[in-house]
Backbone atoms as SQL, in Angstrom:
CREATE TABLE atoms (id INTEGER PRIMARY KEY, chain TEXT, resi INTEGER, resn TEXT, atom TEXT, x REAL, y REAL, z REAL);
INSERT INTO atoms VALUES
  (1, 'A', 1, 'MET', 'N', 25.927, -5.763, 7.226),
  (2, 'A', 1, 'MET', 'CA', 25.048, -4.669, 7.607),
  (3, 'A', 1, 'MET', 'C', 24.029, -4.366, 6.498),
  (4, 'A', 2, 'LEU', 'N', 24.480, -4.435, 5.251),
  (5, 'A', 2, 'LEU', 'CA', 23.584, -4.127, 4.144),
  (6, 'A', 2, 'LEU', 'C', 22.457, -5.152, 4.044),
  (7, 'A', 3, 'ARG', 'N', 22.751, -6.409, 4.307),
  (8, 'A', 3, 'ARG', 'CA', 21.718, -7.435, 4.263),
  (9, 'A', 3, 'ARG', 'C', 20.648, -7.172, 5.316),
  (10, 'A', 4, 'PHE', 'N', 21.080, -6.715, 6.497),
  (11, 'A', 4, 'PHE', 'CA', 20.129, -6.398, 7.555),
  (12, 'A', 4, 'PHE', 'C', 19.190, -5.281, 7.109),
  (13, 'A', 5, 'MET', 'N', 19.717, -4.266, 6.458),
  (14, 'A', 5, 'MET', 'CA', 18.886, -3.152, 5.998),
  (15, 'A', 5, 'MET', 'C', 17.909, -3.619, 4.916),
  (16, 'A', 6, 'ASP', 'N', 18.357, -4.498, 4.039),
  (17, 'A', 6, 'ASP', 'CA', 17.458, -5.015, 3.007),
  (18, 'A', 6, 'ASP', 'C', 16.323, -5.821, 3.624),
  (19, 'A', 7, 'TRP', 'N', 16.651, -6.659, 4.597),
  (20, 'A', 7, 'TRP', 'CA', 15.615, -7.450, 5.246),
  (21, 'A', 7, 'TRP', 'C', 14.680, -6.576, 6.071),
  (22, 'A', 8, 'SER', 'N', 15.197, -5.466, 6.604),
  (23, 'A', 8, 'SER', 'CA', 14.312, -4.571, 7.364),
  (24, 'A', 8, 'SER', 'C', 13.303, -3.894, 6.443),
  (25, 'A', 9, 'VAL', 'N', 13.689, -3.618, 5.202),
  (26, 'A', 9, 'VAL', 'CA', 12.739, -3.064, 4.228),
  (27, 'A', 9, 'VAL', 'C', 11.657, -4.089, 3.921),
  (28, 'A', 10, 'VAL', 'N', 12.041, -5.344, 3.765),
  (29, 'A', 10, 'VAL', 'CA', 11.063, -6.408, 3.515),
  (30, 'A', 10, 'VAL', 'C', 10.138, -6.560, 4.722),
  (31, 'A', 11, 'ALA', 'N', 10.702, -6.486, 5.933),
  (32, 'A', 11, 'ALA', 'CA', 9.878, -6.601, 7.144),
  (33, 'A', 11, 'ALA', 'C', 8.899, -5.437, 7.248),
  (34, 'A', 12, 'MET', 'N', 9.320, -4.227, 6.859),
  (35, 'A', 12, 'MET', 'CA', 8.406, -3.087, 6.884),
  (36, 'A', 12, 'MET', 'C', 7.289, -3.277, 5.858),
  (37, 'A', 13, 'GLY', 'N', 7.609, -3.849, 4.705),
  (38, 'A', 13, 'GLY', 'CA', 6.581, -4.145, 3.713),
  (39, 'A', 13, 'GLY', 'C', 5.581, -5.161, 4.232),
  (40, 'A', 14, 'CYS', 'N', 6.068, -6.185, 4.924),
  (41, 'A', 14, 'CYS', 'CA', 5.165, -7.176, 5.513),
  (42, 'A', 14, 'CYS', 'C', 4.292, -6.548, 6.585),
  (43, 'A', 15, 'ALA', 'N', 4.870, -5.626, 7.375),
  (44, 'A', 15, 'ALA', 'CA', 4.084, -4.942, 8.407),
  (45, 'A', 15, 'ALA', 'C', 2.978, -4.096, 7.775),
  (46, 'A', 16, 'LEU', 'N', 3.274, -3.436, 6.658),
  (47, 'A', 16, 'LEU', 'CA', 2.255, -2.647, 5.977),
  (48, 'A', 16, 'LEU', 'C', 1.136, -3.523, 5.425),
  (49, 'A', 17, 'VAL', 'N', 1.493, -4.666, 4.873),
  (50, 'A', 17, 'VAL', 'CA', 0.470, -5.587, 4.356),
  (51, 'A', 17, 'VAL', 'C', -0.405, -6.080, 5.503),
  (52, 'A', 18, 'LEU', 'N', 0.207, -6.442, 6.630),
  (53, 'A', 18, 'LEU', 'CA', -0.564, -6.887, 7.790),
  (54, 'A', 18, 'LEU', 'C', -1.438, -5.772, 8.342),
  (55, 'A', 19, 'MET', 'N', -0.931, -4.527, 8.323),
  (56, 'A', 19, 'MET', 'CA', -1.729, -3.395, 8.782),
  (57, 'A', 19, 'MET', 'C', -2.956, -3.202, 7.885),
  (58, 'A', 20, 'SER', 'N', -2.768, -3.380, 6.602),
  (59, 'A', 20, 'SER', 'CA', -3.875, -3.248, 5.667),
  (60, 'A', 20, 'SER', 'C', -4.931, -4.319, 5.920),
  (61, 'A', 21, 'LEU', 'N', -4.491, -5.541, 6.124),
  (62, 'A', 21, 'LEU', 'CA', -5.442, -6.615, 6.416),
  (63, 'A', 21, 'LEU', 'C', -6.141, -6.373, 7.750),
  (64, 'A', 22, 'GLY', 'N', -5.413, -5.829, 8.726),
  (65, 'A', 22, 'GLY', 'CA', -6.011, -5.520, 10.023),
  (66, 'A', 22, 'GLY', 'C', -7.054, -4.428, 9.941),
  (67, 'A', 23, 'THR', 'N', -6.815, -3.412, 9.130),
  (68, 'A', 23, 'THR', 'CA', -7.805, -2.342, 9.009),
  (69, 'A', 23, 'THR', 'C', -9.062, -2.838, 8.300),
  (70, 'A', 24, 'ARG', 'N', -8.896, -3.722, 7.333),
  (71, 'A', 24, 'ARG', 'CA', -10.082, -4.284, 6.672),
  (72, 'A', 24, 'ARG', 'C', -10.884, -5.140, 7.643),
  (73, 'A', 25, 'TRP', 'N', -10.194, -5.922, 8.474),
  (74, 'A', 25, 'TRP', 'CA', -10.869, -6.736, 9.479),
  (75, 'A', 25, 'TRP', 'C', -11.587, -5.845, 10.484),
  (76, 'A', 26, 'TRP', 'N', -10.913, -4.771, 10.932),
  (77, 'A', 26, 'TRP', 'CA', -11.505, -3.838, 11.902),
  (78, 'A', 26, 'TRP', 'C', -12.760, -3.190, 11.326),
  (79, 'A', 27, 'GLU', 'N', -12.682, -2.800, 10.057),
  (80, 'A', 27, 'GLU', 'CA', -13.835, -2.161, 9.429),
  (81, 'A', 27, 'GLU', 'C', -15.020, -3.124, 9.345),
  (82, 'A', 28, 'ARG', 'N', -14.754, -4.365, 9.019),
  (83, 'A', 28, 'ARG', 'CA', -15.843, -5.337, 8.935),
  (84, 'A', 28, 'ARG', 'C', -16.489, -5.565, 10.295),
  (85, 'A', 29, 'THR', 'N', -15.709, -5.577, 11.374),
  (86, 'A', 29, 'THR', 'CA', -16.304, -5.737, 12.701),
  (87, 'A', 29, 'THR', 'C', -17.115, -4.517, 13.076),
  (88, 'A', 30, 'GLU', 'N', -16.676, -3.340, 12.685),
  (89, 'A', 30, 'GLU', 'CA', -17.449, -2.133, 12.983),
  (90, 'A', 30, 'GLU', 'C', -18.766, -2.128, 12.215),
  (91, 'A', 31, 'VAL', 'N', -18.761, -2.585, 10.987),
  (92, 'A', 31, 'VAL', 'CA', -19.986, -2.635, 10.187),
  (93, 'A', 31, 'VAL', 'C', -20.953, -3.653, 10.788),
  (94, 'A', 32, 'ARG', 'N', -20.425, -4.778, 11.286),
  (95, 'A', 32, 'ARG', 'CA', -21.289, -5.776, 11.918),
  (96, 'A', 32, 'ARG', 'C', -21.939, -5.223, 13.181),
  (97, 'A', 33, 'LYS', 'N', -21.265, -4.299, 13.849),
  (98, 'A', 33, 'LYS', 'CA', -21.827, -3.699, 15.064),
  (99, 'A', 33, 'LYS', 'C', -22.889, -2.656, 14.743),
  (100, 'A', 34, 'GLY', 'N', -23.042, -2.323, 13.479),
  (101, 'A', 34, 'GLY', 'CA', -24.089, -1.399, 13.082),
  (102, 'A', 34, 'GLY', 'C', -23.606, -0.023, 12.694),
  (103, 'A', 35, 'LYS', 'N', -22.305, 0.227, 12.733),
  (104, 'A', 35, 'LYS', 'CA', -21.795, 1.541, 12.345),
  (105, 'A', 35, 'LYS', 'C', -21.684, 1.624, 10.824),
  (106, 'A', 36, 'SER', 'N', -21.875, 2.812, 10.311),
  (107, 'A', 36, 'SER', 'CA', -21.796, 3.032, 8.876),
  (108, 'A', 36, 'SER', 'C', -20.324, 3.173, 8.463),
  (109, 'A', 37, 'PRO', 'N', -19.904, 2.487, 7.398),
  (110, 'A', 37, 'PRO', 'CA', -18.505, 2.603, 6.971),
  (111, 'A', 37, 'PRO', 'C', -18.229, 3.958, 6.327),
  (112, 'A', 38, 'ASP', 'N', -17.052, 4.484, 6.563),
  (113, 'A', 38, 'ASP', 'CA', -16.620, 5.728, 5.938),
  (114, 'A', 38, 'ASP', 'C', -15.926, 5.355, 4.635),
  (115, 'A', 39, 'HIS', 'N', -16.625, 5.509, 3.526),
  (116, 'A', 39, 'HIS', 'CA', -16.121, 5.015, 2.250),
  (117, 'A', 39, 'HIS', 'C', -14.891, 5.757, 1.765),
  (118, 'A', 40, 'SER', 'N', -14.768, 7.031, 2.063),
  (119, 'A', 40, 'SER', 'CA', -13.601, 7.773, 1.579),
  (120, 'A', 40, 'SER', 'C', -12.338, 7.346, 2.308),
  (121, 'A', 41, 'MET', 'N', -12.404, 7.140, 3.606),
  (122, 'A', 41, 'MET', 'CA', -11.224, 6.743, 4.362),
  (123, 'A', 41, 'MET', 'C', -10.983, 5.237, 4.266),
  (124, 'A', 42, 'ARG', 'N', -12.039, 4.467, 3.975),
  (125, 'A', 42, 'ARG', 'CA', -11.870, 3.025, 3.846),
  (126, 'A', 42, 'ARG', 'C', -10.862, 2.693, 2.766),
  (127, 'A', 43, 'PHE', 'N', -11.001, 3.366, 1.655),
  (128, 'A', 43, 'PHE', 'CA', -10.086, 3.143, 0.545),
  (129, 'A', 43, 'PHE', 'C', -8.659, 3.459, 0.952),
  (130, 'A', 44, 'PHE', 'N', -8.484, 4.614, 1.581),
  (131, 'A', 44, 'PHE', 'CA', -7.148, 5.080, 1.914),
  (132, 'A', 44, 'PHE', 'C', -6.463, 4.143, 2.895),
  (133, 'A', 45, 'TRP', 'N', -7.154, 3.725, 3.953),
  (134, 'A', 45, 'TRP', 'CA', -6.524, 2.920, 4.999),
  (135, 'A', 45, 'TRP', 'C', -6.436, 1.442, 4.641),
  (136, 'A', 46, 'ALA', 'N', -7.159, 1.001, 3.655),
  (137, 'A', 46, 'ALA', 'CA', -7.114, -0.420, 3.306),
  (138, 'A', 46, 'ALA', 'C', -6.184, -0.697, 2.128),
  (139, 'A', 47, 'TRP', 'N', -6.268, 0.095, 1.086),
  (140, 'A', 47, 'TRP', 'CA', -5.526, -0.218, -0.123),
  (141, 'A', 47, 'TRP', 'C', -4.148, 0.416, -0.200),
  (142, 'A', 48, 'LEU', 'N', -3.982, 1.608, 0.305),
  (143, 'A', 48, 'LEU', 'CA', -2.685, 2.274, 0.195),
  (144, 'A', 48, 'LEU', 'C', -1.585, 1.519, 0.930),
  (145, 'A', 49, 'PRO', 'N', -1.777, 1.099, 2.191),
  (146, 'A', 49, 'PRO', 'CA', -0.710, 0.325, 2.832),
  (147, 'A', 49, 'PRO', 'C', -0.449, -1.015, 2.149),
  (148, 'A', 50, 'LEU', 'N', -1.495, -1.626, 1.608),
  (149, 'A', 50, 'LEU', 'CA', -1.309, -2.894, 0.905),
  (150, 'A', 50, 'LEU', 'C', -0.414, -2.712, -0.316),
  (151, 'A', 51, 'LEU', 'N', -0.709, -1.712, -1.121),
  (152, 'A', 51, 'LEU', 'CA', 0.091, -1.474, -2.322),
  (153, 'A', 51, 'LEU', 'C', 1.513, -1.064, -1.979),
  (154, 'A', 52, 'MET', 'N', 1.677, -0.205, -0.974),
  (155, 'A', 52, 'MET', 'CA', 3.025, 0.223, -0.589),
  (156, 'A', 52, 'MET', 'C', 3.820, -0.946, 0.001),
  (157, 'A', 53, 'GLY', 'N', 3.154, -1.805, 0.779),
  (158, 'A', 53, 'GLY', 'CA', 3.840, -2.973, 1.332),
  (159, 'A', 53, 'GLY', 'C', 4.291, -3.928, 0.240),
  (160, 'A', 54, 'LEU', 'N', 3.438, -4.148, -0.750),
  (161, 'A', 54, 'LEU', 'CA', 3.822, -5.005, -1.868),
  (162, 'A', 54, 'LEU', 'C', 4.979, -4.403, -2.654),
  (163, 'A', 55, 'GLU', 'N', 4.989, -3.081, -2.753),
  (164, 'A', 55, 'GLU', 'CA', 6.096, -2.400, -3.423),
  (165, 'A', 55, 'GLU', 'C', 7.409, -2.631, -2.687),
  (166, 'A', 56, 'LEU', 'N', 7.387, -2.464, -1.371),
  (167, 'A', 56, 'LEU', 'CA', 8.604, -2.648, -0.581),
  (168, 'A', 56, 'LEU', 'C', 9.094, -4.095, -0.637),
  (169, 'A', 57, 'ILE', 'N', 8.171, -5.028, -0.569),
  (170, 'A', 57, 'ILE', 'CA', 8.566, -6.433, -0.639),
  (171, 'A', 57, 'ILE', 'C', 9.148, -6.759, -2.010),
  (172, 'A', 58, 'GLY', 'N', 8.481, -6.301, -3.052),
  (173, 'A', 58, 'GLY', 'CA', 8.953, -6.580, -4.407),
  (174, 'A', 58, 'GLY', 'C', 10.245, -5.889, -4.767),
  (175, 'A', 59, 'ALA', 'N', 10.572, -4.810, -4.065),
  (176, 'A', 59, 'ALA', 'CA', 11.797, -4.090, -4.383),
  (177, 'A', 59, 'ALA', 'C', 13.041, -4.846, -3.913),
  (178, 'A', 60, 'ARG', 'N', 12.954, -5.505, -2.778),
  (179, 'A', 60, 'ARG', 'CA', 14.143, -6.130, -2.198),
  (180, 'A', 60, 'ARG', 'C', 14.167, -7.657, -2.238),
  (181, 'A', 61, 'MET', 'N', 13.025, -8.279, -2.250),
  (182, 'A', 61, 'MET', 'CA', 12.979, -9.734, -2.113),
  (183, 'A', 61, 'MET', 'C', 13.713, -10.479, -3.236),
  (184, 'A', 62, 'PRO', 'N', 13.551, -10.123, -4.513),
  (185, 'A', 62, 'PRO', 'CA', 14.256, -10.894, -5.550),
  (186, 'A', 62, 'PRO', 'C', 15.772, -10.843, -5.416),
  (187, 'A', 63, 'SER', 'N', 16.314, -9.698, -5.067),
  (188, 'A', 63, 'SER', 'CA', 17.770, -9.628, -4.929),
  (189, 'A', 63, 'SER', 'C', 18.248, -10.381, -3.691),
  (190, 'A', 64, 'LEU', 'N', 17.440, -10.389, -2.633),
  (191, 'A', 64, 'LEU', 'CA', 17.817, -11.133, -1.437),
  (192, 'A', 64, 'LEU', 'C', 17.762, -12.638, -1.669),
  (193, 'A', 65, 'LEU', 'N', 16.857, -13.069, -2.529),
  (194, 'A', 65, 'LEU', 'CA', 16.752, -14.494, -2.834),
  (195, 'A', 65, 'LEU', 'C', 17.648, -14.912, -3.992),
  (196, 'A', 66, 'ARG', 'N', 18.460, -13.978, -4.482),
  (197, 'A', 66, 'ARG', 'CA', 19.397, -14.211, -5.593),
  (198, 'A', 66, 'ARG', 'C', 18.683, -14.755, -6.831),
  (199, 'A', 67, 'ALA', 'N', 17.612, -14.058, -7.205),
  (200, 'A', 67, 'ALA', 'CA', 16.834, -14.462, -8.375),
  (201, 'A', 67, 'ALA', 'C', 17.594, -14.094, -9.646),
  (202, 'A', 68, 'SER', 'N', 17.179, -14.688, -10.744),
  (203, 'A', 68, 'SER', 'CA', 17.833, -14.408, -12.019),
  (204, 'A', 68, 'SER', 'C', 17.515, -12.985, -12.481),
  (205, 'A', 69, 'HIS', 'N', 18.274, -12.521, -13.446),
  (206, 'A', 69, 'HIS', 'CA', 18.128, -11.152, -13.939),
  (207, 'A', 69, 'HIS', 'C', 16.732, -10.908, -14.513),
  (208, 'A', 70, 'SER', 'N', 16.186, -11.884, -15.207),
  (209, 'A', 70, 'SER', 'CA', 14.857, -11.699, -15.807),
  (210, 'A', 70, 'SER', 'C', 13.782, -11.545, -14.725),
  (211, 'A', 71, 'VAL', 'N', 13.881, -12.284, -13.637),
  (212, 'A', 71, 'VAL', 'CA', 12.912, -12.160, -12.544),
  (213, 'A', 71, 'VAL', 'C', 13.023, -10.794, -11.892),
  (214, 'A', 72, 'VAL', 'N', 14.250, -10.319, -11.696),
  (215, 'A', 72, 'VAL', 'CA', 14.464, -8.990, -11.108),
  (216, 'A', 72, 'VAL', 'C', 13.885, -7.909, -12.013),
  (217, 'A', 73, 'MET', 'N', 14.064, -8.051, -13.317),
  (218, 'A', 73, 'MET', 'CA', 13.523, -7.066, -14.259),
  (219, 'A', 73, 'MET', 'C', 11.992, -7.073, -14.245),
  (220, 'A', 74, 'ILE', 'N', 11.387, -8.239, -14.151),
  (221, 'A', 74, 'ILE', 'CA', 9.919, -8.324, -14.104),
  (222, 'A', 74, 'ILE', 'C', 9.388, -7.676, -12.840),
  (223, 'A', 75, 'THR', 'N', 10.013, -7.966, -11.690),
  (224, 'A', 75, 'THR', 'CA', 9.539, -7.360, -10.437),
  (225, 'A', 75, 'THR', 'C', 9.783, -5.859, -10.420),
  (226, 'A', 76, 'ASP', 'N', 10.866, -5.390, -11.026),
  (227, 'A', 76, 'ASP', 'CA', 11.088, -3.946, -11.114),
  (228, 'A', 76, 'ASP', 'C', 10.016, -3.271, -11.974),
  (229, 'A', 77, 'THR', 'N', 9.615, -3.927, -13.049),
  (230, 'A', 77, 'THR', 'CA', 8.548, -3.386, -13.889),
  (231, 'A', 77, 'THR', 'C', 7.226, -3.346, -13.129),
  (232, 'A', 78, 'LEU', 'N', 6.922, -4.411, -12.411),
  (233, 'A', 78, 'LEU', 'CA', 5.691, -4.435, -11.613),
  (234, 'A', 78, 'LEU', 'C', 5.743, -3.381, -10.495),
  (235, 'A', 79, 'ASN', 'N', 6.907, -3.180, -9.903),
  (236, 'A', 79, 'ASN', 'CA', 7.047, -2.136, -8.884),
  (237, 'A', 79, 'ASN', 'C', 6.834, -0.751, -9.467),
  (238, 'A', 80, 'GLY', 'N', 7.299, -0.537, -10.681),
  (239, 'A', 80, 'GLY', 'CA', 7.060, 0.748, -11.339),
  (240, 'A', 80, 'GLY', 'C', 5.571, 0.979, -11.573),
  (241, 'A', 81, 'ALA', 'N', 4.881, -0.061, -12.003),
  (242, 'A', 81, 'ALA', 'CA', 3.436, 0.055, -12.211),
  (243, 'A', 81, 'ALA', 'C', 2.716, 0.301, -10.883),
  (244, 'A', 82, 'LEU', 'N', 3.138, -0.373, -9.824),
  (245, 'A', 82, 'LEU', 'CA', 2.547, -0.136, -8.506),
  (246, 'A', 82, 'LEU', 'C', 2.804, 1.279, -8.020),
  (247, 'A', 83, 'ALA', 'N', 4.010, 1.792, -8.269),
  (248, 'A', 83, 'ALA', 'CA', 4.337, 3.156, -7.840),
  (249, 'A', 83, 'ALA', 'C', 3.458, 4.175, -8.553),
  (250, 'A', 84, 'VAL', 'N', 3.252, 3.989, -9.844),
  (251, 'A', 84, 'VAL', 'CA', 2.381, 4.895, -10.597),
  (252, 'A', 84, 'VAL', 'C', 0.945, 4.786, -10.098),
  (253, 'A', 85, 'THR', 'N', 0.493, 3.573, -9.814),
  (254, 'A', 85, 'THR', 'CA', -0.864, 3.363, -9.293),
  (255, 'A', 85, 'THR', 'C', -1.043, 4.065, -7.950),
  (256, 'A', 86, 'VAL', 'N', -0.070, 3.910, -7.057),
  (257, 'A', 86, 'VAL', 'CA', -0.147, 4.565, -5.744),
  (258, 'A', 86, 'VAL', 'C', -0.162, 6.078, -5.906),
  (259, 'A', 87, 'LEU', 'N', 0.663, 6.601, -6.792),
  (260, 'A', 87, 'LEU', 'CA', 0.685, 8.046, -7.026),
  (261, 'A', 87, 'LEU', 'C', -0.669, 8.551, -7.520),
  (262, 'A', 88, 'ILE', 'N', -1.266, 7.852, -8.453),
  (263, 'A', 88, 'ILE', 'CA', -2.580, 8.250, -8.979),
  (264, 'A', 88, 'ILE', 'C', -3.636, 8.182, -7.883),
  (265, 'A', 89, 'LEU', 'N', -3.607, 7.128, -7.077),
  (266, 'A', 89, 'LEU', 'CA', -4.599, 6.989, -6.014),
  (267, 'A', 89, 'LEU', 'C', -4.440, 8.063, -4.943),
  (268, 'A', 90, 'VAL', 'N', -3.214, 8.419, -4.607),
  (269, 'A', 90, 'VAL', 'CA', -2.985, 9.479, -3.623),
  (270, 'A', 90, 'VAL', 'C', -3.439, 10.826, -4.183),
  (271, 'A', 91, 'LEU', 'N', -3.172, 11.095, -5.448),
  (272, 'A', 91, 'LEU', 'CA', -3.622, 12.353, -6.048),
  (273, 'A', 91, 'LEU', 'C', -5.146, 12.432, -6.100),
  (274, 'A', 92, 'ARG', 'N', -5.807, 11.328, -6.393),
  (275, 'A', 92, 'ARG', 'CA', -7.277, 11.322, -6.400),
  (276, 'A', 92, 'ARG', 'C', -7.840, 11.548, -5.000),
  (277, 'A', 93, 'ALA', 'N', -7.215, 10.916, -4.002),
  (278, 'A', 93, 'ALA', 'CA', -7.676, 11.103, -2.623),
  (279, 'A', 93, 'ALA', 'C', -7.453, 12.539, -2.169),
  (280, 'A', 94, 'ALA', 'N', -6.304, 13.126, -2.536),
  (281, 'A', 94, 'ALA', 'CA', -6.032, 14.519, -2.173),
  (282, 'A', 94, 'ALA', 'C', -7.018, 15.451, -2.860),
  (283, 'A', 95, 'HIS', 'N', -7.332, 15.175, -4.114),
  (284, 'A', 95, 'HIS', 'CA', -8.308, 15.995, -4.832),
  (285, 'A', 95, 'HIS', 'C', -9.677, 15.914, -4.153),
  (286, 'A', 96, 'HIS', 'N', -10.037, 14.725, -3.726),
  (287, 'A', 96, 'HIS', 'CA', -11.322, 14.528, -3.051),
  (288, 'A', 96, 'HIS', 'C', -11.361, 15.301, -1.727),
  (289, 'A', 97, 'VAL', 'N', -10.278, 15.253, -0.972),
  (290, 'A', 97, 'VAL', 'CA', -10.231, 15.953, 0.321),
  (291, 'A', 97, 'VAL', 'C', -10.282, 17.457, 0.127),
  (292, 'A', 98, 'PHE', 'N', -9.483, 17.978, -0.803),
  (293, 'A', 98, 'PHE', 'CA', -9.465, 19.432, -1.006),
  (294, 'A', 98, 'PHE', 'C', -10.758, 19.933, -1.630),
  (295, 'A', 99, 'ARG', 'N', -11.388, 19.113, -2.443),
  (296, 'A', 99, 'ARG', 'CA', -12.651, 19.493, -3.052),
  (297, 'A', 99, 'ARG', 'C', -13.751, 19.567, -1.986),
  (298, 'A', 100, 'ALA', 'N', -13.710, 18.653, -1.030),
  (299, 'A', 100, 'ALA', 'CA', -14.701, 18.642, 0.039),
  (300, 'A', 100, 'ALA', 'C', -14.523, 19.831, 0.984),
  (301, 'A', 101, 'ARG', 'N', -13.312, 20.325, 1.138),
  (302, 'A', 101, 'ARG', 'CA', -13.052, 21.444, 2.051),
  (303, 'A', 101, 'ARG', 'C', -13.293, 22.804, 1.421),
  (304, 'A', 102, 'SER', 'N', -13.271, 22.893, 0.103),
  (305, 'A', 102, 'SER', 'CA', -13.434, 24.191, -0.534),
  (306, 'A', 102, 'SER', 'C', -14.899, 24.636, -0.447),
  (307, 'A', 103, 'PRO', 'N', -15.122, 25.917, -0.228),
  (308, 'A', 103, 'PRO', 'CA', -16.512, 26.398, -0.146),
  (309, 'A', 103, 'PRO', 'C', -17.177, 26.376, -1.509),
  (310, 'A', 104, 'ARG', 'N', -18.405, 25.960, -1.530),
  (311, 'A', 104, 'ARG', 'CA', -19.163, 25.903, -2.799),
  (312, 'A', 104, 'ARG', 'C', -19.825, 27.255, -3.047),
  (313, 'A', 105, 'THR', 'N', -19.734, 27.699, -4.275),
  (314, 'A', 105, 'THR', 'CA', -20.368, 28.984, -4.646),
  (315, 'A', 105, 'THR', 'C', -21.449, 28.784, -5.646);
């Protein structure tokens, strides 16, 4: 049962990566049709799922493939860096949204 749950986390990470690639493809087709891209939401819908998907894949894949301890430690370090990056990007996006909604004096 535990192996199934680990593989489901990896599958969810792959789905997030595919969703990110799909949104980038969708945006490019909309731009080709003549619509103006929304730069603030483009970042959020394209990069955040990609980074989170890579995090989920990197969290479980080395242990499922029975990698050596050094490989697991390297991927855990990279996952920590990705987590900090995602946190910073979400805080910047939230700051941008709340700043845009606040009345200017």
